[in-house]
C-alpha positions, 0 to 999 in steps of 0.5 A, a space after each residue: 518932637 523927633 530928635 533928628 539923626 540922634 540914633 542913625 546920624 549917617 543915614 539919609 532917607 533911603 531913595 529909589 535909585 534904579 538897577 544901575 545904582 551901586 549905593 547900598 543905602 538906596 532901592 534898586 527895585 522898590 519904586 513906591 510909585 511904579 504902577 504894577 497890575 493897576 496900582 502903585 507898588 506901595 499899595 501892592 506891598 504895604 510894607 511894615 517893620 516889626 518893632 520887636 526884632 528891629 528895636 528890641 531883639 538883642 540877637 541873643 540865642 540859646 548859647 550866648 548873650 545878645 551882640 547888638 548894642 542899642 544906643 537907645 538903652 541908655 537909662 536904668 528906668 525901663 520906661 524911659 528906654 521904651 521912650 528912647 526906643 520909640 524915638 529910634 524906631 520912628 527915626 528909622 521908619 522915616 528914613 526907610 520909608 515904610 508905610 506901616 509898622 507892627 508891635 507887641 504890647 511889651 515891645 512898646 512898653 515894659 510890664 509893670 509890677 501889676 496889671 494896672 501898672 502895665 496898662 498905665 505903661 502901655 497907655 503912656 507909650 501909645 499916646 507918644 506913638 500916636 504923636 509920632 504917627 501924626 507927625 510922620 504919617 506912618 500907620 499901624 498895620 497891626 497890634 498884638 499881645 506878647 502871651 508867650 514870654 512871661 513864665 506864667 505862660 509856660 503852659 499857654 495863655 488862653 489854653 492854660 489849665 490855670 484859669 488865673 493865667 487866662 485872666 491875665 492873658 485876657 488883661 493883656 489883649 484888652 489892653 493891647 486891643 485898646 492900644 490898636 484902636 487908639 493908634 488906628 491899627 488896621 488889623 489885630 494879630 493872635 500868635 499862639 506860641 505856647 498854645 498847645 501841649 508838651 505831653 498829651 496824657 496830662 492834656 485835655 485837648 478838646 477843653 483847651 481848644 474850646 477854651 481858646 474859642 471862648 477867649 477869641 470870641 470874648 476878644 472879638 466881642 470887646 474889640 468890636 465893642 470899642 470900634 475895632 472894625 478891622 481883621 482879627 488874624 491868627 498866625 499859624 506855626 508848628 512845633 516851636 516852642 510847644 511840641 504840638 501847637 493848635 495853630 500848626 499850619 493854615 489848614 489847621 487853623 481854618 479847621 479850627 475857625 470853622 469848628 469854633 464858628 469864627 470865620 466871619 471875623 478871622 483871617 490868617 497871617 501867614 509867615 514864610 518861615 512858619 509854613 516851611 517848618 510845618 513841611 510846606 512851601 510859603 506859597 502852599 500855606 498862602 494858597 490854602 488861606 487864599 482859596 478859603 477866602 481867609 488870606 489876611 496878611 503876611 510875615 515876610 521872612 524865611 528859614 534856613 533849609 539846613 537849620 530846622 528852627 525859626 531863624 527869621 531871616 530876611 527874605 531874599 529868596 527871589 524865587 520864594 518871593 515870586 511864588 508868594 506874590 502870584 498867590 497875592 496878586 491872584 488873591 486880589 491883594 492883601 489889603 488891609 493886610 501887608 507884608 510885614 518883615 518879621 525878620 532879624 538881622 544875623 547875630 554877627 550883624 552889629 553895625 546900625 546900618 545893617 538894619 537898613 541893608 536888611 530892610 532894603 534887601 527885603 523890600 527890593 526882593 518882594 518889589 522885583 517878585 511883584 513885577 515878575 509875578 505879574 508878568 508870569 500871570 499875564 503870559 498865555 503859557 502859564 494859564 495854558 499849563 495850569 488851567 489847560 489840565 483841567 479842560 475835561 471838566 468844562 464840558 460833557 460828562 466831566 462838567 456834570 460831575 463838577 456840578 455834582 450830577 454824576 453817581 459813583 455807578 455812572 463813573 464806573 460805567 464811563 470807565 468801563 466804556 472808555 478804557 484806559 485814559 491817555 497820559 496827559 503831561 503836566 509839563 512841569 519842566 516847561 512851567 519851571 523854564 517859564 519862571 526862570 525865563 521871567 526871573 532872568 
């Protein structure tokens, strides 16, 4: 079915060649069959390619048009181009060797002049994608609907003050859920890019948040009714493009899910760049989600510390990736989620091979990070430095307090009897040296 070597003719299947290889089109760390912490790397990492950035994003920005020339954009008919794009994507997937991919509905198929035409376009492309998946063995990690690009969503989608816009959002999610089920998607994502407000005093915040809850329950109920048994995921993001977004960070989303009684069906898709834009580290938001039992999946990318917007660079910061993989390993993994490269090549990267270099770099970074993270977790010093700080809660009065059996009066009386506590060092520098030693 695929037109072999049509779009990337000078790239062969990317293989693992090890640390001594100088081949830029080979993996030096990602050996998918290597066993780490009891299972193959492939199962730990569950890599996915983001369809939108890789095959739809022309790398335009507010100051200029896109720089990428797509050989699959060769027709004046948007539907034909969508088919060529799908062909190119699966050629890329097959050569890269990623086990999963992700898409928005409008990435896969163009919007039509009516709801019915949009649904028809999507069904046609989903049917083709199902054939490609059968032929290649590739799977869909998650699907979603683009509820932020069209001008109708300028005031939000599910939180829009115009009910007619909410209905259009519902139509898109219904079709995207059907597509996800048909393609065997293991998750379904909501990214509320415009679910928020730009001015507080023309906004009824509680009404909008409640409407978002009604919308998510309707989506959940429909998804379950058509056989979707996976996780629904919400992806936190602060500010950009809406000034105040209702999904600002992991803690905000968890509070919303609890408020709306959605904890049983929804988890979080944490993105590195979004976490840092919220003023947190990537590992922080992963930990918040994990400790709530709600870490569902990961968008693996990074921002630019000198640029305060959503740059979506490919993840090549090893330290950042190590910290993330420690959380993932201690979480017991992220399946049925995965590591989705929601990342784009730079504006001045215009060679078709650049897309391979970018993914190889990201996959090698997290593969190496997985090894290092496992070594850190199994170093006795790591447990001593972290858990040893809390030994006073493991016996006696401290244990009684931990179990909820000490009053404020009892705390006061103990403080009066023991005098000033000794100062216990956090030994942070020693911990940082442990990380560096393992990384080097």
